[in-house]
N, C-alpha and C positions, 0 to 999 in steps of 0.2 A: 615272409619277411625278408628284408634285404640284410643279409648277415654282415657285409661289409660296412655297410652305413651303421648299423647297431655296433660294431666292433669299434668303429671310429668314435661313435657317440660315448660309449664306455670309457674309452681312454680320455675323452675330455674330461669326464666326470672324475676319474682318477686324478688326472692333472690337477684340477680345481681342489680337490680334497686335500692334495699333498701341499696347499698353500693355506696353512691355517691362520695367516695374517689376512688373507682376503676374507675368509669368514668372520674373523674378529671385527674387521673394519665394517663389514656390511651389518653386523649384529648392533655395533654401536650407533651407526647411522639410522638404523630402524628403530632403536631406542628413543634416541634423540628426536627423530620424526614424530613418533606418536606423541611425544610431550608437547612439541611445538604445535602439531596439528590440534590437539586438544585446546590449547591455549587460544589458537586461532579461530575456533569454531564457539568459543565460550559465549554463552548467550544467544546463539543461534540454534535454530531447529535444523539439523542437518538432513533428517529424513524429508521434512518439507522442502528443503532446498533441491535435493536430489529427485525429488518427485517432480518438481518444475522442470528440472533438466531433461529427465526421461520423457515427460510428456511433450516437450517442445521438440526434442530429437525425434521423437516418433512421428511428429507432424511433418518434420523436414523429410524423413526417410519416404513417408507416404506420398508427399507432394514435391518430390526432389526435383523432377523435370521443369515443373512450373516455376520453382524456385531459382534453379540454374538459369532458365531462360530471363527471369526478373533480374537477377544478379548481373547477367551478361548485359542486357540493354542498358542498365543503371551505371554499369562500370564504363561501358564503351561511350556513353553520352557524357560521362565526367572525362574522357580522353584517354582511357586505358586501352589496350588491346587484349582481347580475351581469345585463348585458344583451349579448347576442349580435348584433352588426350584421353583416348580409350585405354592406352596401353603405357607401360614404362617407356617402350621404345618410341612411341610417338611423342611423349613428353621430352625425352632427351633429344631427338631428332630436331624438334622445334627450337629449343634452347640452344643447341649446338650450332644448328644453321645460323640463327640469330647471331650468335658471336662470330661465326665465320664472316657473315655478311657485313657486319660492323667492323670488322678488323679487331675484334677484341682478342687480346692476348693474356691478359691478367683479370682475374675474377675474384671478387671479395664475397665470400659466402657467410651467411649467418646460419646457425644451427637449423638443419632443416631434415627431419627424419624421412620426409617424403623423397628427398634427394638421395638418402642413402638407400631407401626402398628402390629408386630406379637406378641406383650406380651412376648417377650424374656425372661426377667427376671423371670418370673414365671416357664418358662421351665427349666431354669438354677438350680432353686431352688429344683426341683424334683429330680435332680441328685447330690444335696448336694453342688452346687457351687454359692456362694453368690456374686451377682455383686453390686459393688459400682459404681454409676454414679460420673464421676470426673468434668463434666461440671459444673460449679457454680449453674446455674440455674437448671440444671436437679437434682444435688445433694439436693438443696433446695426442690424441689418438691417430691423427693424421700423421704426426711425425713418427709414431711407433708402427704405423703400417696396420692398424687395428681397426675393429669397427665398434661402434658404441656398445657399452654394457648396461646401458639404461637409457630410457627416452628422455628423461629431464637431465640428469647427471651422466653424460656419456663417459667419462673417465672415472667413474666412482671407484673402479676396481684397482686404480694405480696409486702407487705410494709417491711420497714427495721425493725420496730418494731417485726412484725411477724417473720422475719427470726432471729432476735436475741434471740427471746423465743425458736425457734426450736434448734438453735446452743447450747443453754444453756443447753437444754436436752441432748445433745452430751457430752458437756464439764463437765456437772455436777455442773456449777456455772452460775451465772447471767451475762450475756454478754451485753454490752452497744450497743446501737442501732446507732453504728456508723459505716459507709459504710467500711472505710478504716481498720477498727479492723475487721469487719465481714469477709472481704476478707482474712484478715491474719488468722484468725481461721480457714477458710475453707482450705487455704494453707496448714496449720500445721495438720489439719486432714486428709487430701487427700493425702498428700505427700507419707506416708507409704504404701497407697493402691497400687501404682504402684511397689514398691518393693515386696510385698507380693503377687501379682497378678501372677497366672501361665498362664493366658490366658489376653489379650487385645482386647477388641472389639471395633471397630468403624464403622461409615458408610463412606460413599464417596461422594463427591460432583461431580466428574466426573470419568469416566471410558474409558480409550482411547483404541479404537480397534486396532490401528496400533502398539501400543507398549505392549498392555496388562498391562499397569500400571494404578495407580488410583491417584486421587488428593483429598486432604482435605483442605478445606479454612476455617480457623477458626481465633479466637482471643485470646484464653487463653493458648494455648500450651499443654493443657491436651491431645489432640489428637495424638500430636507427642509423648508425653511420653507414652501413652497407646498402641501405635502403635510399640514403640521400646523397651521398658524395660521388658515387659513379653516375655517368649521364644515362644509363640504362639500368632500370630496376626490373628483375624479374621475380615474381612471387610464383612458387610452386605450391599449389593448395590442394589437398585431398578434398574431395567434394563432400565428405562427411563433416567438413568444417563450416558448412552453411548453416546460417540461422536466418529466420525471417526478418527480424526487426532489431533496432539499436537496443530497445528494451530487453530483447532475447539475449543480445551479446552482452549486456550489462549482467546478466544472470551468470553467465560463463565466467566473466571477469571476477564475479563475486565469489565464486567456489573454487575455481581453477587454482590459484596460488596457495589457498588454503589446504587444499587436498593434495597439492604436488610437492610442497615444500614446507608447509606449516608456517607460511608467511600470511599476513593480512592482506597484504597486495605487493606485487612484485615492483622492483625499482622503476621499470619503464613499461608503461601501456601505450603503444605506438598506433594512432590512427591513420590510415592512408587512403586517400579517394582520389583518384585520377591523376591525369599527368600535371606536373608543376614546373615552374621555370626553374633552369639550372644554369645559371649565369645569364648569358645572352641567348642561350637555346633553351628548347623545350625539353624537358626531361621525358624519357620513354618509360612507361609502366607496362609491362606485360605480365598478364596474369594467366598462369597454365592451370587449368582446372584438371586434375587429375582423377580418373576412374580406376583403372588398373585392377579390376577384381570386386570394386565397391559396390556397384550395381548387382553383381552376383550375390554379394553379401547382404544387400538390401532385400533381395527377393528370396533369400533362404528361409523357409518357414521356421527352422530350428536355430538360426545363427543371427538373425536379422536384428537383433537387439544390440549386437556389437556395433552397429552404425551409430549408437549413441555415444560411443567413447570420446572423451575431450583430450585424451593423450596427457593425463595428469601424471601417469607411471606409479600411482600408489598401490595398485595391484601387486607390483614388484616390492614396494617398500615393506610390506607386512607378510610375504610370502616366506615361509621357512625353507623352502627349497631354494628359491633365489638367495637367501641369506646364506645359504650353506655352500653353493656352487657358483653363484654369480651368474650374470646375463649371457657370458660367451657359452655356457652350457645351456642354460635354460632359456633359450632364444635363437632366433636367426637374425633378421634385422630387428624386427620388434622383440621385445622380450616380456618375460613374464606371462601372466594368465592370458592378457589381451593379446600377447605377441603370438601366443600359440594358434589363435583364431585368425589374426591378421595374416600369418605366415601360411596358412592353409588356403587362404583366398587370394592373397596377393603374389605368393611365390610358388603355389603348389602344395598339394597333400603330401608328397614325398619329403619336403622340407620340414613338415610338421610331425611326421609320423612318429618320430623319437621323442621330441619334447611333449607331444599330446600325452605320453605315458609317464612324464615326468611330474605331472600334477599329483599332490598327494590327497587332494579333495577336502582340505581343511576349511574351505569357504571364508578364508580371512579376506580374500580378495573382493567377494561378494559383499560382505559387510561394509567395506570401505570405498566401493565404488560410487563414485558422485553422480553415476547415471542410472543406477540400480539394473547393472547388467548382471544377469545370473551366469556369470563366467565359468562356474563349475558346470553348471547344466549343459552350457554350449560345448565345453571341452569332453564332457562325457558322451555327447552326440558325435563329435568328430571322431573319438576313440572308438565308437560303434562303426563309423564309416571306415576307418583304418582297418578295423577288424574284419569289416566285409571285403576290402579291397585286398587285404594282405594275409587274412587268416590271424587266427590268436594263438597258433601253436598246436600241435597234435595232442600234447597232453591236456591242455586246458580244454579244448575242444571235446576230448573224450570226457573228462569230468563234468564239464558244464551240459553238454548235449546228451550224453548217454546215461550218466550216472545222476547228476543233481535234478534232472527232470523227473526221474523215477525215484519218488520218495522211499518206497521200501527199499530198493537196491541201495540208495544213498546211505540211509539208515543202518541198514545191513552191515555196510562196508565200514562205516564209523565205528560201529560196534566190535567188529573184527579187529579194528585198529587198536581198541583197548587191550586185546590180548596180545597182538604182535608187537606192542610198545614195550612189554614187560622185560626184555633183555636190556634195554637202555634205560628204563625207569627204575628198575631195581626195586620195585614195588612201592617207590614214593610217588607223591603227587606233583613232583617237579622233575624235569630232565635237565640235567647239569651239562651234559656232553652227548654229542651224537657223533657217530663214527663217519670216517672217510668223507665222501662228497657232500655229507650234510653238516660236517663239522662246523662250517661258518655260521649256521643258524644258531649256535649256542656258544660262540665265541665270546660274545659281550652281554649276553643275557641267558637266563634260564628259560625253559619252555614248560607250561603246564602240560599235564598228561590228559588223555582222554579219558572222562571219568568212567569207572567201572560199570556204574549204574546210571543212565542218563535220567535228566528231570522226568521225561514223560512215563519212566517206569516206575519212579518214586512217587508219582502224584498222588496216586489212591491213598496211599499210606500215611500222606501228610495233609492233604486238603481237609479242611473242616467245613461240613455244612452247616450252616447257621439256620435257626428257626424262622428269623424274621430278618433278612438281610438287607441292608440299605439299599445295596446294588449287587447285581450279579454280573462279573466282570470275566471276560475271557483273557488269559495270559498269552501273549505271543513270546515264545522263548527265545527264538533264534538259535542259531548253531552253537554259539559260544555258551550261553547260558544253559542250553539243553544238554550239551555233550561234553563241556569242558569244566563249567561252574554250576552244577546243579543245585549245590548249596546256595546259590544267589537266588535261584527260584524259590527254594523252600524259605528263605528269608522273606521273600516277597509275600508269599502265601500266608506266613505266621503275622506278618505286619497288617496285611489288610483283613484277615479273619480279626484280629484284635480291634480293628476299627469297624467291624460290623459289616465286611464286604465279603461276600461269596466268591471264591475264584475256581474257575475251571480251565482245563488245558485241551484245547481241540487236538486231537491226536492226528488229524489229517494235514495239519499245518506243516510246511516245507521251510527251506531256506528262503530268505527274504528277496533273493537274487541280485543283492548288490555285488557280491564277488563277480557274478557273470557280467553284469553291467559295466563295472570298473575295468574288466578286462576287454571289453569290446563286444561281448555277446549280447546284444540287446534282445535276440529272439528268445533266448533262454530266459531273460529277465521277465519278459512279457508272459511267457508260459507259466513262470512260477508266480507271477502277480495274480493270474486266474485261479490257480490253485488255492492260494492264500486267501484270496477274497472269498471263495466259496468255503473254505475251511471255517474261516474266523467268524462269518456271518450266519452260519448253519443254525445255531440256536439263539440267534437275536440277542446278543448280550447288550447290556446298558452301556458299557464301555469296553475298549480293548487296552489293556496295560502291558508296558513292556519295561525291560531293564537295559535295554541297548538302544541308544539314540540313532544309530545307523538304520536299525529296523524300523524305529519309530518314522525316521523320514521316508524309508521305503513305502510303508503303509500310508502315510500321510500325504506324501507328495509324488513319489514315483510312481506308484500304482495307478494313480488318478492320471498322471502323463501317459503311462504306457496304454491306458485302456480307453482314453478319452473319444476316441473315434469308433469304439466297438459297441454297437447299440445294445449288447447282450450285458456287457460288464461295466460300462461308464458310470451308470447310476449307482452300482453296487460298489464300485470303487469310491465314488464320492462318499456314500454313507460309511463305509470303513474308515476313511479318512477323518470324517467328523467325530468318530468315536474313539479314535487312537490317541493315546498320550503316554508319555513317560510317567513312571510310578511316582516321582517326587511331586511333578506337576499335578498328579491326581489327588495325592494325598493333602497338599496345601492349597489347591484350586478349586477344586470339587468337594472333597470332604471338608475342608476347613479344619483339619485335625493336627496341625502342627503342634498344639499346646498338649496334644495327647502324649508327647514325650517329654513333657517339661521335666527338666532335671533327673531323667531316669538313667542317662549314660554316665560311664564312668569319666571322671574328670581327666582330661589330658589335652594336649596341644595338637591340633589337627590344621592341616593345610587342605586346600581343595583344588583340584585341577579340573579345568572346565573342558569337557569333550568337545569336539569342534561340532559335531552334527547336533549336540544337544544346545550349545549356547547360540551358534550361528545358524543353525537349521531349525530347531524347534523353539527357540527363543527362551530357554529354560536354563536360567542361572541363579536366579535368586533363591527359588524355592529350596535346592538342597542346602544352601547356606542356612537358611532359616531353620530348617529340620535340624541340622547339625548343632547350631548355636542353641536353639531352644531345648535340645535334649541335653545340654550341660557341657558341650565340647567347647574349648577355647580355639576360635578360628583365627589361624595367623595367614594372612594372604600371601602368597608366593609372588615374586616377580613374573610377568608373562604368564599369568594362570590360564589365559585362553589361548596360549601359543600350542600349536600341534604336539603331541607326543611322539610322532613319528611311526606310528603303526600302520594306518592306511591299508590293513588286510595284507593281501599278497605283495603290496609295495615293499614290505619290510622283509619279505623273504626271497621272492624271486624276480622282482622289478628293480627296484633300487635299494638294496639292502644298506650299502655303504653311505647312501644319503640319509637314510633311515635312522642309521647308527648315530650319525652326528647330531641329528636333531632330538633324538632321545637323550643324548649325553647332555645337551642344553638344558632340557627339562629336569633330568635328574640332578643337576646341579642348583637348579632353582629351588627344588624341592629340598635339598640338603641345607641350603642356606636358611631356610625358615627355622630350622631346629625343632621341626614338629615330629612326634612319635608316629603319626598316621598320615598319610595322604589318601584323602577320600575322593572319589570320582564316581560317575554313573553309566560307565560304558566298559562291557567286557573286554572289548579291544584295547583300550587304554590300560586295563588292568593287565592284561598279557603284557604288554610291552614295559610299564613301569614296574609291576612286581618283578618281572624278570630281570630288568636291568638293576634295580636296587639290591635283589639278592645276589646278582652277579659280582657286584662292587662290594659286597658284604656290609651294606650300610644298614644300621638298626631302625629303619623306617618301615612300617607296615604300610601296605597297599590295600585298600579296601573299597566295595562298593557301598554308597550311602545307605541303600536299604539293609545291607549286612549289619552295619553299625546301628542301625535302628532296631533290628530285631535282637541285637545283642543288649540294647538298652531295656528292653522288655524282659528280658532273662535275668536282668540284674537283681 
């Protein structure tokens, strides 16, 4: 690892966390965005719409050379000049040389992330052409000497007081921090730039192959002015913006503003095709088609779906990490989840090596992406690539490769840990303080101890064999259920036995491999997948049930991906996947037994936290709510119920504990506001985080797994 790069990255994190107003503003925007977006999509089938976009974009990726040629022919036939730039340097050289040749000294630019990507403004300066950003947000950050912190709203990180100070330096007088006034100042200052400019530069949201035309989807009108008033218009367009037909372009226009800003439609949709008269002269239209790593992305077997991106920026809007630290930390030129991927291909893996680890894996971006990109899956692949290139660190390498792969050694060491922890646990099930170097781990949360007797050792004394069971299911415990919360597994056994289901515990099962995978050690994850497939299918269970959604998704999704090219294991992984499900889903959807708990629970007010991998991975969220309410609990929904709790495994301990702390604080505040006596959840990792944070703050709110509450209801 590059220690200096990591040090600088952590400094940026600390600086962002030292600005609570930034996080507050981003949270407020995120909340307002979700409401606007929901209203914009009312009555529409988002899944169907994004399915159409994904299918169309995949066709473009597969046929991009043919479509590039078609676009070029049609654009040139309409009078445009088309240049294909393989690199950022080639794009900049073409545009800068055009400016020099035409004697251009002033350039009016509309917002173009592609020009940020290529650092075009610096290239123009070298030939004596001064570029003025005419998008309000871009102009603000140009004056501040910064780069965009969001793809759609580049100055979202700045406050009106900061903007007023910047504008005052331009006008030479003190400007009041009133938004309407500042907009008027910007209008007055920028208007002349369009008339002075010898060249206008824009990006494009869409390039239509069948017409050779481009489309700009904007709100301020500056793109229309920059593309019409100057005698030369240059459009810098990434080749991923290609669509085959006008009908396909309409699909993008239909979904883009709704998903980007929660608008039904933007203020301006500008369609441009070919050169047009400009006074007595013919206006020049130059279209620069930019590759700069896009072809490599399109050919990547693991990352190619990122070429579907329509640049709506929604993945940042819902990202808890982005909302905590902003885009200047969680990005390079492009920000958020898609920014990690684009950075790796457009600017090099070195630029993405830190931010690839910043993703907490909550899959909020995956759920909201209008192109159905599995952003988390691609990021995990890149994390593995970084791990292969730079290593994952000596300690993690030893733990994963030498210890975790050896189940007996791994479990022996965990058992030994239950003895070694006694000086700090003082015989309790909770560790409130850790000494010296580890003190930060318990600064804002308590931690659970390792159980004295793991679930696998208790199983025979708890399990009940039924004479005529409806099903015989294997339980996948996962590390947390087995060694930290064995009582959770005991509850599962009692509940399923009550419902006529026999449960057994395959002793050869090991860690699901997610910690290794998320740390960049895919090799260990694959080895553990093979071990677990063998162990869980050995006795041919009817189903495999879990209490941990992260383990659920490992068995259902990751094992299949890990072993798909292995003729020995691929079919077995598919079989395991088909049989695996979360216990709440099993009770409701397979057994149909929610009514078995009717009115059995003690009446109390309960709120529910959606674990990320359960709701957005396994698609389970209604089932636990049904079980809780049927049992007699009064369910009170918290705000942001499906927002990440901040755990993320090692993310909250060694990777990004300060970011994690902030995300957890937000979640605890939402829980507290409900007035509930208990917060229920279906993930041991979330339980570690939320129970610990609630205890540390001394709040009278109990944290419990849904299956524990069901077991209690049966004992009532």
